[in-house]
Residue frames as a rotation matrix with the C-alpha (Angstrom) as fourth column:
MET 1
0.497 0.539 -0.680 -23.03
-0.541 -0.421 -0.728 9.86
-0.679 0.730 0.083 19.64
GLU 2
0.510 -0.264 0.819 -22.39
0.529 0.847 -0.056 7.52
-0.678 0.462 0.571 16.73
LYS 3
-0.472 -0.747 -0.468 -19.71
-0.087 -0.489 0.868 8.38
-0.878 0.450 0.166 14.19
PRO 4
0.098 0.519 -0.849 -20.75
-0.896 -0.325 -0.302 9.06
-0.433 0.791 0.433 10.57
ALA 5
-0.605 -0.391 -0.694 -19.20
-0.691 0.690 0.215 5.80
0.395 0.610 -0.687 9.40
ASP 6
-0.955 0.267 0.126 -21.21
0.131 0.765 -0.630 3.83
-0.265 -0.586 -0.766 12.00
LEU 7
-0.176 0.938 -0.298 -24.46
-0.356 -0.342 -0.870 5.55
-0.918 -0.047 0.394 11.05
ILE 8
-0.018 0.109 -0.994 -23.93
-1.000 -0.003 0.018 4.71
-0.001 0.994 0.109 7.38
LYS 9
-0.851 -0.370 -0.374 -23.00
-0.376 0.925 -0.059 1.12
0.368 0.090 -0.926 8.24
ASP 10
-0.744 0.634 0.209 -26.11
0.033 0.348 -0.937 0.72
-0.667 -0.690 -0.280 10.42
ALA 11
0.064 0.792 -0.608 -28.34
-0.733 -0.376 -0.567 1.99
-0.677 0.482 0.556 7.62
PHE 12
-0.270 -0.251 -0.930 -26.81
-0.886 0.442 0.138 -0.53
0.376 0.861 -0.341 5.23
GLU 13
-0.964 -0.227 -0.137 -27.06
-0.159 0.909 -0.385 -3.47
0.212 -0.349 -0.913 7.64
GLN 14
-0.495 0.853 0.164 -30.75
-0.331 -0.010 -0.944 -2.83
-0.804 -0.521 0.287 8.30
LYS 15
0.157 0.507 -0.848 -31.50
-0.986 0.034 -0.162 -3.78
-0.053 0.861 0.505 4.70
THR 16
0.587 0.068 0.806 -32.01
-0.149 0.989 0.025 -7.46
-0.795 -0.135 0.591 3.87
TRP 17
-0.509 -0.823 0.253 -29.67
0.053 0.263 0.963 -9.20
-0.859 0.504 -0.090 1.46
GLN 18
-0.135 0.559 0.818 -32.54
0.947 0.315 -0.059 -9.49
-0.290 0.767 -0.572 -1.01
GLU 19
0.828 0.467 -0.311 -33.18
0.400 -0.880 -0.257 -5.73
-0.394 0.088 -0.915 -0.83
ILE 20
0.140 -0.868 -0.476 -29.52
-0.279 -0.496 0.822 -5.01
-0.950 0.018 -0.312 -1.40
HIS 21
-0.654 -0.373 0.658 -29.51
0.441 0.519 0.732 -7.15
-0.615 0.769 -0.175 -4.53
ILE 22
0.313 0.846 0.433 -32.69
0.912 -0.140 -0.385 -5.52
-0.265 0.515 -0.815 -5.81
THR 23
0.951 0.001 0.309 -31.13
0.103 -0.944 -0.314 -2.09
0.291 0.331 -0.898 -5.63
ASP 24
0.228 -0.956 -0.186 -27.36
0.904 0.279 -0.323 -1.87
0.361 -0.095 0.928 -5.81
SER 25
0.134 -0.158 0.978 -27.62
-0.035 -0.987 -0.155 1.78
0.990 -0.014 -0.137 -4.88
TRP 26
0.949 0.220 0.225 -27.81
-0.231 0.002 0.973 0.60
0.213 -0.976 0.053 -1.26
ARG 27
0.572 -0.803 -0.168 -24.28
0.815 0.580 0.001 -0.74
0.097 -0.137 0.986 -1.65
VAL 28
0.141 -0.478 0.867 -23.16
0.220 -0.838 -0.499 2.88
0.965 0.261 -0.013 -1.90
PHE 29
0.748 0.195 0.634 -23.80
-0.520 -0.420 0.743 3.19
0.411 -0.886 -0.213 1.85
LYS 30
0.880 -0.472 0.045 -21.43
0.363 0.733 0.575 0.31
-0.305 -0.490 0.817 2.60
ILE 31
0.218 -0.819 0.530 -18.76
0.863 -0.092 -0.497 1.78
0.456 0.566 0.687 0.31
LEU 32
0.313 -0.028 0.949 -19.25
-0.110 -0.994 0.007 5.23
0.943 -0.106 -0.314 1.83
SER 33
0.962 0.065 0.267 -18.92
-0.270 0.056 0.961 3.85
0.048 -0.996 0.072 5.36
GLU 34
0.591 -0.804 0.070 -15.58
0.785 0.593 0.178 2.24
-0.185 -0.051 0.982 4.43
LEU 35
0.061 -0.554 0.830 -14.30
0.607 -0.640 -0.472 5.48
0.793 0.533 0.297 2.91
VAL 36
0.568 0.223 0.792 -15.35
-0.360 -0.798 0.483 7.54
0.740 -0.560 -0.373 5.94
GLU 37
0.975 -0.221 0.038 -13.81
0.071 0.467 0.882 5.10
-0.212 -0.856 0.471 8.42
GLY 38
0.358 -0.891 0.281 -10.56
0.930 0.313 -0.191 5.01
0.082 0.330 0.940 6.42
PHE 39
0.108 -0.281 0.954 -10.35
0.284 -0.911 -0.300 8.79
0.953 0.304 -0.018 6.15
GLU 40
0.817 0.281 0.503 -11.08
-0.355 -0.443 0.823 9.26
0.454 -0.852 -0.262 9.87
LYS 41
0.882 -0.471 0.033 -8.35
0.277 0.573 0.772 6.82
-0.382 -0.671 0.635 10.99
LEU 42
0.270 -0.854 0.445 -5.63
0.960 0.274 -0.056 7.54
-0.074 0.443 0.894 8.46
ALA 43
0.622 0.009 0.783 -5.85
0.295 -0.929 -0.223 11.34
0.726 0.369 -0.580 8.38
ARG 44
0.885 -0.200 0.420 -3.99
-0.460 -0.512 0.725 11.41
0.070 -0.835 -0.545 11.71
ILE 45
0.866 -0.495 0.075 -1.09
0.448 0.833 0.324 9.03
-0.223 -0.247 0.943 11.03
GLY 46
0.452 -0.736 -0.504 1.44
-0.460 -0.677 0.575 11.47
-0.764 -0.028 -0.645 9.56
PRO 47
0.152 -0.455 -0.877 4.05
-0.986 -0.010 -0.166 10.66
0.067 0.890 -0.450 6.89
CYS 48
0.270 -0.012 0.963 4.01
-0.309 0.946 0.098 6.98
-0.912 -0.325 0.251 5.96
VAL 49
-0.463 -0.419 -0.781 5.42
-0.885 0.181 0.428 4.70
-0.038 0.890 -0.455 3.26
SER 50
0.659 0.720 0.217 3.46
-0.677 0.694 -0.244 1.75
-0.327 0.014 0.945 1.87
ILE 51
-0.587 -0.809 0.025 5.28
-0.748 0.554 0.365 -1.57
-0.309 0.196 -0.931 1.54
PHE 52
0.548 0.804 -0.233 3.81
-0.816 0.452 -0.361 -4.19
-0.185 0.387 0.903 -0.79
GLY 53
-0.609 -0.700 -0.374 4.62
-0.772 0.631 0.076 -7.81
0.183 0.335 -0.924 -1.58
SER 54
-0.272 0.501 -0.822 3.36
-0.233 0.794 0.561 -11.36
0.934 0.344 -0.099 -1.51
ALA 55
0.374 0.505 0.778 1.20
-0.909 0.033 0.415 -12.69
0.183 -0.863 0.471 1.31
ARG 56
0.966 0.068 -0.249 2.86
-0.069 0.998 0.005 -16.07
0.249 0.012 0.968 0.72
THR 57
0.150 -0.987 0.055 6.44
-0.283 -0.096 -0.954 -15.08
0.947 0.128 -0.294 1.52
LYS 58
0.728 0.098 -0.678 7.79
0.497 0.606 0.621 -17.05
0.472 -0.790 0.392 4.48
PRO 59
0.951 -0.310 0.007 9.94
-0.219 -0.656 0.722 -15.64
-0.220 -0.688 -0.692 7.32
ASP 60
0.261 -0.914 0.309 13.03
0.309 0.383 0.871 -17.52
-0.915 -0.132 0.382 6.09
ASN 61
0.509 -0.024 0.860 12.79
0.857 -0.077 -0.509 -15.88
0.078 0.997 -0.018 2.64
LYS 62
-0.542 -0.827 -0.152 15.35
0.834 -0.551 0.023 -13.16
-0.103 -0.114 0.988 1.96
TYR 63
-0.543 0.372 0.752 12.65
0.228 -0.797 0.559 -10.74
0.808 0.476 0.348 0.82
TYR 64
0.624 0.681 -0.383 10.79
0.528 -0.007 0.849 -11.14
0.576 -0.732 -0.364 4.14
GLN 65
0.219 -0.643 -0.734 13.98
0.918 -0.118 0.378 -10.12
-0.330 -0.757 0.565 5.91
ILE 66
-0.760 -0.466 0.453 14.61
0.615 -0.740 0.271 -7.21
0.210 0.485 0.849 3.52
ALA 67
0.003 0.859 0.513 11.04
0.294 -0.491 0.820 -5.94
0.956 0.148 -0.254 4.01
GLU 68
0.706 0.216 -0.674 11.45
0.691 -0.002 0.723 -6.04
0.155 -0.976 -0.151 7.79
ASP 69
-0.237 -0.905 -0.354 14.77
0.901 -0.341 0.268 -4.20
-0.363 -0.255 0.896 7.52
ILE 70
-0.610 0.089 0.788 13.32
0.483 -0.746 0.458 -1.53
0.629 0.660 0.412 5.22
ALA 71
0.436 0.888 0.143 10.42
0.361 -0.318 0.877 -0.88
0.824 -0.331 -0.460 7.59
PHE 72
0.498 -0.331 -0.801 12.70
0.845 -0.020 0.534 -0.65
-0.193 -0.943 0.270 10.63
LYS 73
-0.569 -0.822 0.022 14.99
0.795 -0.543 0.270 1.83
-0.210 0.171 0.963 8.87
LEU 74
-0.304 0.551 0.777 12.06
0.427 -0.651 0.628 3.93
0.852 0.523 -0.038 7.69
THR 75
0.723 0.612 -0.320 10.85
0.539 -0.210 0.816 4.33
0.432 -0.763 -0.481 11.27
GLN 76
0.123 -0.767 -0.630 14.32
0.881 -0.209 0.425 5.54
-0.458 -0.607 0.650 12.28
LYS 77
-0.818 -0.331 0.471 13.94
0.543 -0.716 0.439 8.26
0.192 0.615 0.765 9.65
GLY 78
-0.821 0.518 -0.240 10.59
-0.215 -0.670 -0.711 9.28
-0.529 -0.532 0.661 11.11
TYR 79
-0.491 0.672 -0.554 8.22
-0.749 -0.002 0.662 7.53
0.444 0.741 0.504 8.70
GLY 80
-0.030 0.565 0.824 5.36
-0.620 0.637 -0.459 5.24
-0.784 -0.524 0.331 9.58
VAL 81
-0.950 -0.273 -0.149 4.68
-0.294 0.631 0.718 2.10
-0.102 0.726 -0.680 7.55
ILE 82
0.110 0.994 -0.004 1.46
-0.839 0.091 -0.537 1.09
-0.533 0.063 0.844 5.81
THR 83
-0.950 -0.310 -0.033 0.85
-0.276 0.790 0.548 -2.46
-0.144 0.530 -0.836 4.57
GLY 84
-0.337 0.844 -0.418 -2.05
-0.510 0.210 0.834 -4.53
0.792 0.494 0.359 3.38
GLY 85
0.038 0.378 0.925 -2.23
-0.994 -0.080 0.073 -5.92
0.102 -0.922 0.372 6.92
GLY 86
0.884 0.410 -0.226 -1.83
-0.412 0.910 0.040 -9.60
0.222 0.057 0.973 6.07
PRO 87
0.700 -0.638 0.320 0.93
0.200 0.606 0.770 -12.22
-0.685 -0.475 0.552 6.29
GLY 88
0.509 -0.554 0.658 4.12
0.858 0.265 -0.441 -12.54
0.070 0.789 0.610 4.24
ILE 89
-0.443 -0.707 0.551 5.83
0.693 -0.661 -0.289 -9.33
0.568 0.254 0.783 3.15
MET 90
0.215 0.621 0.754 3.09
-0.110 -0.752 0.650 -7.32
0.971 -0.222 -0.093 4.85
GLU 91
0.934 0.097 -0.344 3.76
0.297 0.323 0.899 -9.02
0.199 -0.941 0.273 8.18
ALA 92
0.089 -0.989 -0.116 7.50
0.989 0.101 -0.104 -8.46
0.115 -0.105 0.988 7.76
ALA 93
-0.391 -0.219 0.894 7.02
0.351 -0.933 -0.075 -4.74
0.851 0.285 0.442 7.17
ASN 94
0.576 0.655 0.489 4.68
-0.268 -0.414 0.870 -4.30
0.772 -0.633 -0.063 10.13
LYS 95
0.776 -0.368 -0.512 7.11
0.624 0.566 0.539 -6.31
0.091 -0.737 0.669 12.25
GLY 96
-0.254 -0.937 0.240 9.98
0.889 -0.324 -0.323 -4.02
0.380 0.131 0.916 11.29
ALA 97
-0.149 0.293 0.945 7.92
-0.056 -0.956 0.287 -0.91
0.987 -0.010 0.159 12.02
SER 98
0.862 0.507 -0.016 6.88
-0.053 0.121 0.991 -2.30
0.505 -0.853 0.131 15.39
ARG 99
0.441 -0.792 -0.422 10.49
0.896 0.421 0.145 -3.18
0.062 -0.442 0.895 16.24
GLY 100
-0.532 -0.668 0.521 11.49
0.663 -0.711 -0.234 0.36
0.527 0.221 0.821 15.34
LYS 101
-0.391 0.495 -0.776 8.71
0.747 -0.321 -0.582 1.72
-0.537 -0.807 -0.244 17.58
GLY 102
-0.962 0.114 -0.249 7.21
-0.237 -0.801 0.550 3.55
-0.137 0.588 0.797 14.60
LYS 103
-0.081 0.996 -0.026 3.65
-0.763 -0.078 -0.642 3.75
-0.641 -0.032 0.767 13.38
SER 104
-0.966 -0.210 0.150 2.54
-0.106 0.851 0.514 0.39
-0.235 0.481 -0.845 12.00
VAL 105
-0.210 0.932 -0.295 -0.64
-0.795 -0.338 -0.503 0.58
-0.569 0.129 0.812 9.92
GLY 106
-0.878 -0.008 0.478 -2.58
0.203 0.898 0.389 -2.33
-0.432 0.439 -0.787 8.41
ILE 107
-0.259 0.802 -0.538 -5.15
-0.889 -0.415 -0.191 -1.80
-0.377 0.429 0.821 5.66
ASN 108
-0.768 -0.083 0.635 -6.60
-0.082 0.996 0.031 -5.28
-0.635 -0.028 -0.772 5.58
ILE 109
-0.398 0.678 -0.617 -9.01
-0.874 -0.076 0.480 -6.88
0.279 0.731 0.623 3.09
ASP 110
-0.015 0.503 0.864 -11.63
-0.642 0.657 -0.394 -9.50
-0.766 -0.561 0.313 3.93
LEU 111
-0.188 -0.138 -0.972 -10.78
-0.908 0.401 0.119 -12.58
0.374 0.906 -0.201 1.82
PRO 112
0.825 0.563 0.047 -11.78
-0.545 0.770 0.333 -16.25
0.151 -0.300 0.942 2.02
PHE 113
0.751 -0.643 -0.150 -8.11
0.652 0.758 0.014 -17.31
0.104 -0.109 0.989 2.05
GLU 114
-0.043 -0.963 0.266 -4.61
0.773 -0.201 -0.602 -16.05
0.633 0.180 0.753 2.93
GLN 115
-0.363 -0.206 0.909 -5.59
-0.026 -0.973 -0.231 -12.71
0.931 -0.107 0.348 4.40
ARG 116
0.596 0.447 -0.667 -5.65
0.715 0.083 0.694 -12.37
0.366 -0.891 -0.270 8.16
PRO 117
0.792 -0.322 0.518 -4.39
-0.383 -0.924 0.011 -9.41
0.475 -0.207 -0.855 10.16
ASN 118
0.062 -0.839 -0.540 -0.83
0.442 0.508 -0.739 -9.92
0.895 -0.193 0.403 11.33
PRO 119
0.563 0.264 -0.783 0.04
0.811 0.007 0.586 -9.32
0.160 -0.965 -0.210 15.01
TYR 120
-0.389 -0.861 -0.326 2.45
0.891 -0.442 0.105 -6.42
-0.235 -0.250 0.939 14.43
ILE 121
-0.265 0.408 0.874 -0.12
0.449 -0.750 0.486 -3.77
0.853 0.522 0.016 13.48
ASP 122
-0.983 0.011 0.184 -0.85
-0.156 -0.587 -0.794 -1.02
0.099 -0.809 0.579 16.02
SER 123
-0.651 0.759 -0.029 -4.18
0.688 0.573 -0.445 -1.86
-0.322 -0.309 -0.895 17.63
ASP 124
0.126 0.726 -0.676 -5.68
0.244 -0.683 -0.688 1.51
-0.962 -0.078 -0.263 16.72
LYS 125
-0.176 -0.287 -0.941 -4.37
-0.766 -0.560 0.314 1.44
-0.618 0.777 -0.122 13.14
LEU 126
-0.911 0.002 0.413 -6.00
0.210 0.863 0.459 -1.69
-0.355 0.505 -0.787 11.71
ILE 127
-0.132 0.885 -0.447 -8.80
-0.763 -0.379 -0.524 -1.21
-0.633 0.272 0.725 9.20
THR 128
-0.720 -0.036 0.693 -10.48
0.274 0.903 0.332 -4.07
-0.638 0.428 -0.640 7.36
PHE 129
-0.387 0.534 -0.751 -12.22
-0.797 -0.604 -0.019 -3.41
-0.464 0.591 0.660 4.05
ASP 130
0.222 0.530 0.818 -14.58
0.162 0.808 -0.567 -5.44
-0.961 0.259 0.094 1.88
HIS 131
0.957 0.228 0.178 -13.80
0.224 -0.193 -0.955 -3.56
-0.183 0.954 -0.236 -1.33
PHE 132
0.141 -0.969 0.204 -10.38
0.950 0.191 0.248 -3.63
-0.279 0.159 0.947 -2.99
PHE 133
-0.002 -0.173 0.985 -10.87
0.691 -0.712 -0.124 -0.29
0.723 0.680 0.120 -4.71
VAL 134
0.881 0.290 0.375 -11.65
-0.070 -0.702 0.709 1.51
0.469 -0.651 -0.597 -1.42
ARG 135
0.734 -0.667 -0.124 -8.55
0.455 0.347 0.820 -0.04
-0.504 -0.659 0.559 0.09
LYS 136
-0.039 -0.785 0.619 -6.44
0.998 -0.066 -0.020 1.20
0.057 0.616 0.785 -2.81
VAL 137
0.541 0.274 0.795 -7.80
0.269 -0.952 0.145 4.72
0.797 0.136 -0.589 -2.34
MET 138
0.989 -0.146 0.005 -6.31
-0.043 -0.255 0.966 4.65
-0.140 -0.956 -0.258 1.16
PHE 139
0.318 -0.925 0.210 -2.92
0.808 0.380 0.451 3.48
-0.497 0.026 0.867 -0.08
MET 140
-0.035 -0.327 0.944 -2.78
0.872 -0.473 -0.131 6.22
0.489 0.818 0.301 -2.70
LYS 141
0.635 0.423 0.647 -4.05
0.158 -0.890 0.427 9.01
0.757 -0.169 -0.632 -0.47
TYR 142
0.946 -0.104 0.307 -2.03
-0.324 -0.311 0.893 8.42
0.002 -0.945 -0.328 2.67
ALA 143
0.570 -0.803 0.176 1.33
0.680 0.581 0.448 7.01
-0.462 -0.135 0.876 1.48
GLN 144
0.615 -0.455 -0.643 4.33
-0.474 -0.866 0.160 9.22
-0.630 0.206 -0.749 0.70
GLY 145
-0.292 -0.708 -0.642 5.95
-0.956 0.214 0.199 6.42
-0.003 0.672 -0.740 -1.27
PHE 146
0.869 0.494 0.031 5.54
-0.490 0.868 -0.086 2.82
-0.070 0.060 0.996 -2.47
ILE 147
-0.384 -0.922 0.046 8.19
-0.905 0.386 0.182 0.18
-0.185 0.028 -0.982 -1.86
VAL 148
0.654 0.723 -0.225 7.30
-0.755 0.601 -0.264 -2.96
-0.056 0.342 0.938 -3.78
LEU 149
-0.463 -0.758 0.459 8.87
-0.704 0.629 0.329 -6.34
-0.538 -0.171 -0.826 -3.10
PRO 150
-0.898 0.078 -0.433 8.22
-0.286 0.643 0.710 -9.55
0.334 0.762 -0.555 -5.06
GLY 151
-0.492 0.810 0.319 4.55
-0.348 0.152 -0.925 -10.48
-0.798 -0.567 0.207 -5.12
GLY 152
-0.585 0.378 0.717 1.68
0.682 0.707 0.184 -11.80
-0.438 0.597 -0.672 -7.19
PHE 153
-0.274 0.551 0.788 -1.28
0.807 -0.313 0.500 -10.35
0.522 0.773 -0.359 -9.05
GLY 154
0.712 0.598 -0.368 -2.37
0.699 -0.556 0.449 -8.15
0.064 -0.577 -0.814 -6.12
THR 155
0.088 -0.788 -0.609 1.08
0.494 -0.496 0.714 -6.60
-0.865 -0.364 0.345 -5.82
PHE 156
-0.750 -0.359 0.556 1.19
0.647 -0.218 0.731 -5.94
-0.141 0.907 0.396 -9.58
ASP 157
0.178 0.911 0.373 -2.29
0.875 -0.320 0.364 -4.41
0.451 0.261 -0.854 -9.45
GLU 158
0.749 0.093 -0.656 -1.26
0.521 -0.693 0.498 -1.92
-0.408 -0.715 -0.568 -6.77
LEU 159
-0.277 -0.946 -0.165 2.04
0.502 -0.289 0.815 -1.16
-0.819 0.144 0.555 -8.51
PHE 160
-0.718 -0.048 0.695 0.59
0.690 -0.183 0.700 -0.44
0.093 0.982 0.164 -11.94
GLU 161
0.468 0.881 0.076 -2.33
0.839 -0.469 0.276 1.56
0.278 -0.066 -0.958 -10.56
ALA 162
0.488 -0.362 -0.794 0.13
0.415 -0.705 0.576 3.89
-0.768 -0.610 -0.194 -8.82
ILE 163
-0.627 -0.763 0.155 2.24
0.465 -0.207 0.861 4.21
-0.625 0.612 0.484 -11.97
THR 164
-0.327 0.589 0.739 -0.88
0.884 -0.086 0.460 4.92
0.335 0.803 -0.493 -14.06
LEU 165
0.678 0.646 -0.352 -2.17
0.734 -0.627 0.262 7.60
-0.052 -0.436 -0.899 -11.69
ILE 166
0.129 -0.718 -0.684 1.18
0.236 -0.647 0.725 9.40
-0.963 -0.255 0.086 -11.71
GLN 167
-0.702 -0.410 0.583 1.57
0.610 0.078 0.789 8.97
-0.369 0.909 0.195 -15.47
THR 168
-0.149 0.763 0.628 -1.86
0.830 -0.249 0.499 10.51
0.537 0.596 -0.597 -16.10
ARG 169
-0.846 -0.339 0.413 -1.22
0.091 -0.853 -0.514 13.22
0.526 -0.397 0.752 -13.47
LYS 170
0.296 0.954 -0.055 -4.21
0.104 0.026 0.994 12.24
0.950 -0.300 -0.091 -11.37
ILE 171
0.921 -0.133 -0.366 -1.92
0.360 -0.065 0.931 12.29
-0.148 -0.989 -0.012 -8.35
GLY 172
0.671 -0.740 -0.050 1.39
-0.742 -0.668 -0.057 14.00
0.009 0.075 -0.997 -7.65
LYS 173
0.363 -0.628 -0.688 4.62
-0.191 0.673 -0.715 12.12
0.912 0.391 0.124 -8.27
PHE 174
0.570 -0.306 0.763 6.02
-0.792 0.043 0.609 10.13
-0.219 -0.951 -0.218 -5.36
PRO 175
-0.470 -0.868 -0.158 8.75
-0.880 0.448 0.157 7.46
-0.065 0.213 -0.975 -5.15
ILE 176
0.836 0.545 0.059 7.87
-0.535 0.835 -0.126 4.00
-0.118 0.074 0.990 -6.47
ILE 177
-0.163 -0.986 0.043 10.71
-0.986 0.164 0.018 1.63
-0.025 -0.039 -0.999 -5.66
LEU 178
0.822 0.337 -0.459 10.95
-0.401 0.915 -0.046 -1.99
0.405 0.222 0.887 -6.81
VAL 179
0.109 -0.779 0.617 13.15
-0.942 0.117 0.314 -4.15
-0.317 -0.616 -0.721 -4.59
GLY 180
0.143 -0.162 0.976 14.82
-0.043 0.985 0.170 -7.26
-0.989 -0.066 0.134 -6.01
LYS 181
-0.149 -0.257 -0.955 16.52
-0.879 -0.407 0.247 -6.95
-0.452 0.876 -0.166 -9.40
SER 182
-0.965 -0.260 0.046 16.48
-0.216 0.877 0.429 -10.70
-0.152 0.404 -0.902 -10.06
TYR 183
-0.392 0.899 0.193 12.69
0.597 0.408 -0.691 -10.71
-0.700 -0.156 -0.697 -9.63
TRP 184
0.429 0.690 -0.583 11.83
0.134 -0.687 -0.714 -7.55
-0.893 0.228 -0.387 -11.56
ASN 185
-0.461 -0.739 -0.492 14.45
-0.328 -0.373 0.868 -7.48
-0.825 0.561 -0.070 -14.33
GLY 186
-0.781 0.191 0.595 12.49
0.563 0.627 0.538 -9.72
-0.270 0.755 -0.597 -16.71
LEU 187
0.303 0.950 -0.067 9.41
0.874 -0.306 -0.377 -7.52
-0.379 0.056 -0.924 -16.40
ILE 188
0.360 -0.225 -0.906 11.40
-0.075 -0.974 0.212 -4.30
-0.930 -0.008 -0.367 -16.85
ASP 189
-0.754 -0.655 0.056 13.15
-0.045 0.136 0.990 -5.73
-0.656 0.743 -0.132 -19.94
TRP 190
-0.427 0.686 0.589 9.75
0.896 0.411 0.170 -6.60
-0.126 0.600 -0.790 -21.46
VAL 191
0.529 0.610 -0.590 8.42
0.551 -0.775 -0.307 -3.12
-0.645 -0.162 -0.747 -20.68
LYS 192
-0.032 -0.643 -0.765 11.41
-0.320 -0.719 0.617 -1.55
-0.947 0.265 -0.183 -22.43
GLU 193
-0.870 -0.462 0.172 11.61
-0.027 0.393 0.919 -3.89
-0.492 0.795 -0.355 -25.41
VAL 194
-0.589 0.707 0.393 7.94
0.803 0.458 0.380 -4.52
0.089 0.539 -0.838 -26.15
MET 195
0.366 0.817 -0.445 5.84
0.849 -0.489 -0.200 -1.76
-0.381 -0.304 -0.873 -24.58
LEU 196
0.326 -0.312 -0.892 8.29
-0.039 -0.947 0.317 1.04
-0.945 -0.069 -0.321 -25.34
ASN 197
-0.540 -0.746 -0.391 10.39
-0.388 -0.191 0.902 0.10
-0.747 0.638 -0.186 -28.38
GLU 198
-0.902 0.172 0.396 8.22
0.405 0.653 0.640 -2.31
-0.149 0.738 -0.659 -30.37
GLU 199
-0.130 0.978 0.161 4.65
0.977 0.099 0.189 -1.17
0.169 0.182 -0.969 -29.67
LYS 200
-0.832 -0.285 0.477 5.37
0.237 -0.959 -0.158 2.39
0.502 -0.018 0.865 -28.48
ASN 201
0.185 0.959 -0.214 2.58
0.570 0.073 0.818 2.13
0.800 -0.273 -0.534 -25.90
ILE 202
0.711 -0.036 -0.702 4.48
0.607 -0.474 0.638 4.21
-0.356 -0.880 -0.315 -23.37
SER 203
0.844 -0.455 0.284 6.91
-0.210 -0.767 -0.607 7.13
0.494 0.452 -0.743 -23.51
PRO 204
0.000 -0.928 -0.371 10.62
0.373 0.345 -0.861 6.94
0.928 -0.138 0.347 -22.60
ASP 205
-0.501 -0.183 0.846 9.95
-0.552 -0.685 -0.475 9.28
0.667 -0.705 0.242 -19.65
ASP 206
0.582 0.805 0.120 7.52
-0.635 0.357 0.686 6.74
0.509 -0.475 0.718 -18.19
LEU 207
0.387 -0.524 -0.759 10.49
0.432 0.830 -0.353 4.57
0.815 -0.192 0.547 -17.26
ASN 208
-0.662 -0.644 0.383 11.43
0.024 -0.528 -0.849 7.29
0.749 -0.553 0.365 -14.75
LEU 209
0.189 0.841 0.507 8.23
-0.654 -0.277 0.704 6.71
0.733 -0.464 0.498 -12.77
PHE 210
0.989 0.082 0.119 9.86
-0.143 0.660 0.737 3.86
-0.018 -0.747 0.665 -10.83
THR 211
0.127 -0.991 0.034 13.32
-0.936 -0.131 -0.327 2.84
0.328 0.010 -0.944 -9.62
LEU 212
0.815 0.078 -0.575 14.82
-0.027 0.995 0.097 -0.64
0.579 -0.063 0.813 -9.29
VAL 213
0.063 -0.796 0.602 17.08
-0.937 -0.255 -0.238 -1.43
0.343 -0.549 -0.762 -6.30
ASP 214
0.036 -0.133 -0.990 18.44
-0.036 0.990 -0.134 -4.45
0.999 0.040 0.031 -4.47
THR 215
-0.624 -0.421 -0.658 19.01
0.605 0.272 -0.748 -3.43
0.494 -0.865 0.085 -0.86
SER 216
0.359 0.761 -0.540 17.10
0.930 -0.248 0.270 -1.95
0.072 -0.600 -0.797 2.04
ASP 217
-0.207 -0.514 -0.833 19.56
0.552 -0.764 0.334 0.94
-0.808 -0.391 0.441 2.32
GLU 218
-0.947 -0.133 0.291 19.01
0.320 -0.413 0.852 1.91
0.007 0.901 0.434 -1.32
ALA 219
-0.181 0.971 0.158 15.24
0.753 0.034 0.657 1.88
0.632 0.238 -0.737 -0.89
VAL 220
0.431 0.338 -0.837 15.24
0.862 -0.428 0.271 3.98
-0.267 -0.838 -0.476 2.29
ASP 221
-0.510 -0.707 -0.490 17.79
0.478 -0.706 0.523 6.44
-0.716 0.033 0.698 0.90
LEU 222
-0.788 0.266 0.555 15.63
0.491 -0.273 0.827 7.07
0.372 0.924 0.084 -2.18
ILE 223
0.320 0.933 -0.166 12.63
0.828 -0.190 0.527 7.89
0.460 -0.306 -0.833 0.02
ASP 224
0.321 -0.235 -0.918 14.70
0.753 -0.525 0.398 10.12
-0.575 -0.818 0.009 2.27
LYS 225
-0.749 -0.662 -0.044 16.39
0.473 -0.579 0.664 12.00
-0.465 0.476 0.746 -0.60
PHE 226
-0.434 0.670 0.602 13.09
0.681 -0.193 0.706 12.59
0.590 0.716 -0.373 -2.39
TYR 227
0.583 0.801 -0.136 11.50
0.666 -0.376 0.644 14.18
0.465 -0.466 -0.753 0.67
SER 228
-0.139 -0.694 -0.706 14.56
0.874 -0.422 0.242 16.12
-0.466 -0.583 0.666 1.75
ARG 229
-0.863 -0.147 0.483 13.43
0.426 -0.726 0.541 18.62
0.271 0.672 0.689 -0.90
TYR 230
-0.031 0.946 0.322 10.06
0.159 -0.313 0.936 19.09
0.987 0.081 -0.141 0.77
LEU 231
-0.594 -0.073 0.801 8.87
-0.705 -0.432 -0.562 20.42
0.387 -0.899 0.205 4.11
LEU 232
0.271 0.640 -0.719 7.73
-0.170 0.767 0.618 17.02
0.947 -0.046 0.317 5.31
SER 233
-0.019 -0.237 0.971 7.52
-0.974 -0.216 -0.072 16.70
0.227 -0.947 -0.226 9.09
PRO 234
-0.569 -0.223 -0.792 8.56
-0.170 0.974 -0.152 13.25
0.805 0.048 -0.592 10.35
ASN 235
0.498 0.836 -0.232 6.66
-0.045 0.293 0.955 11.28
0.866 -0.465 0.183 12.98
PHE 236
-0.507 -0.712 -0.487 9.03
0.526 0.193 -0.829 12.13
0.683 -0.676 0.277 15.84
């Protein structure tokens, strides 16, 4: 018997491209199939932390090595790791999770460049999406924390969406940790000086929605201390 996600996908694929363009409502079936598939796979993974960063970061970069170390240490604390499934920082995090024999999840996106699934994702925990917004739903719903290493526009998009959702109380507060003071300090200074003090577009308390650190131990300790107050069962 076909799964609900497959039935929806089949219904969508039976339409011609011309029909899909004539009525965008048919695209809802494709979006729905991605949501159902994501919910079905990720609902069973247990506590996980999402690690974000550039797809362009090379293995000899210090942030690649820090991401791998963070992921390894998280698995030793009983957390799985979720990444965007691609190369760079994502690959490093999945590699660390795999080395630590923890759950290694990849939420991939179909792109014409850069993005290909890395080899360190558990075979049953790779999902590839066409829509960025569906992919972000999965990050927000199934991650117990965000650890954000240096990255580009995509990394900033995911970071600020999480901050906005917590700020507006659309989701509960969870740890958002920026790793790499030399990379993030300029942005944080601008947020404080311009957004907060000059333009007053945010509140002083909004600066408490994220934490800036430099080492893998600091990042993992913040996650662990936050959840030591909750009845969160690890993946042991």
